[in-house]
C-alpha positions in Angstrom: 173.5 58.6 68.7 176.8 60.2 69.3 178.8 61.9 66.6 182.2 62.3 68.2 184.5 59.6 69.6 184.6 61.8 72.8 180.9 61.1 73.5 181.2 57.4 73.9 182.6 57.4 77.5 186.2 58.0 78.9 188.8 58.2 76.2 192.6 57.9 76.9 195.2 59.9 74.8 199.0 60.0 74.8 201.2 62.7 73.3 204.6 62.4 71.7 206.3 63.0 75.0 204.5 60.2 76.9 202.0 62.3 78.8 198.6 60.7 79.3 195.3 62.5 79.2 191.9 60.9 80.2 188.8 62.7 78.9 185.2 62.3 79.5 182.7 64.3 77.6 179.0 65.1 78.2 176.4 65.9 75.7 176.4 69.6 76.8 179.9 70.2 75.6 181.8 69.8 78.9 185.1 68.0 79.2 186.5 66.5 82.5 189.4 64.2 83.2 193.0 64.1 84.3 196.4 65.0 82.7 199.5 63.1 83.9 202.5 64.9 82.3 205.6 63.0 81.4 207.8 66.2 81.5 208.4 68.7 84.1 207.5 68.1 87.8 204.0 67.6 89.1 202.3 65.7 91.9 200.8 63.0 89.7 197.7 63.3 87.5 196.0 66.7 87.8 192.3 67.4 87.0 191.4 69.1 83.8 188.2 70.8 82.6 187.3 72.2 79.2 184.8 72.5 76.4 184.1 71.0 72.9 181.2 71.5 70.4 179.0 68.4 70.9 177.4 66.5 68.1 180.3 67.0 65.7 182.5 64.2 64.5 185.6 66.4 64.5 184.9 69.1 67.1 187.3 71.8 68.2 188.0 71.6 71.9 189.9 73.2 74.6 191.0 72.3 78.1 193.0 73.6 81.1 195.1 72.2 83.9 196.3 74.1 86.9 199.6 72.4 88.2 200.2 72.2 91.9 203.7 73.2 92.8 206.3 70.6 93.6 207.4 70.4 97.3 210.8 71.8 96.6 209.7 75.0 94.8 212.8 77.5 94.8 210.8 80.7 95.0 208.5 80.8 98.1 207.1 84.3 97.0 205.6 82.8 93.9 204.7 79.3 95.2 205.4 77.6 91.9 201.8 77.3 90.5 201.4 77.2 86.8 198.6 76.8 84.4 198.4 75.2 80.9 195.6 75.7 78.4 195.3 73.7 75.2 193.2 74.6 72.1 192.8 72.2 69.2 190.7 69.9 67.1 189.8 66.2 67.2 190.5 64.9 63.7 189.8 61.5 62.1 192.7 60.0 60.1 192.3 58.0 56.9 192.7 54.7 58.8 189.8 55.6 61.0 191.8 56.4 64.1 191.5 59.8 65.9 194.0 62.3 67.0 193.8 65.7 68.7 196.0 68.4 67.2 196.5 71.1 69.9 198.5 74.3 70.6 199.3 75.0 74.4 200.3 77.8 76.6 201.9 77.2 79.8 202.1 80.1 82.2 204.2 79.9 85.3 203.8 82.1 88.4 206.5 84.7 88.4 207.4 87.9 90.0 207.0 91.2 88.0 210.6 91.6 87.3 210.7 88.0 85.7 207.3 88.1 83.9 209.0 88.4 80.5 209.7 84.7 80.7 206.4 83.5 82.3 204.6 81.9 79.3 205.8 79.1 77.0 204.0 78.1 73.8 204.0 74.9 71.8 202.0 72.4 69.9 201.4 68.7 70.3 199.6 65.7 68.8 197.5 63.4 71.0 196.8 59.8 69.8 193.8 57.9 71.1 194.9 54.9 73.1 191.6 53.3 74.1 187.9 53.8 74.6 186.3 52.4 77.7 
């Protein structure tokens, strides 16, 4: 028997900016899937991996995406790679639906003299769209 909505197969989530995340969880606490951002520039859906605590109805979870650079990256020295990590919790709302509240850090590749501006932080809410 599964305790978390994550453990029932692939789940699809959207955030308030229109990005789409597809998650598949296994019974060992591993997350895999894709993340398709609606903001910024990317080359389509990117793979993600992460962890969650299995067997819990509302587990904490975290995942990471490494973004491939767009073809027209302005700084050839840094290549334009970036990485985003999310840390959050799956929560069950009073109407029985699920959301993921998460804080994210996005670190973009920069030169040393520009490192003061390499990391952004924010938070987001993901709403479950469908369970397949």
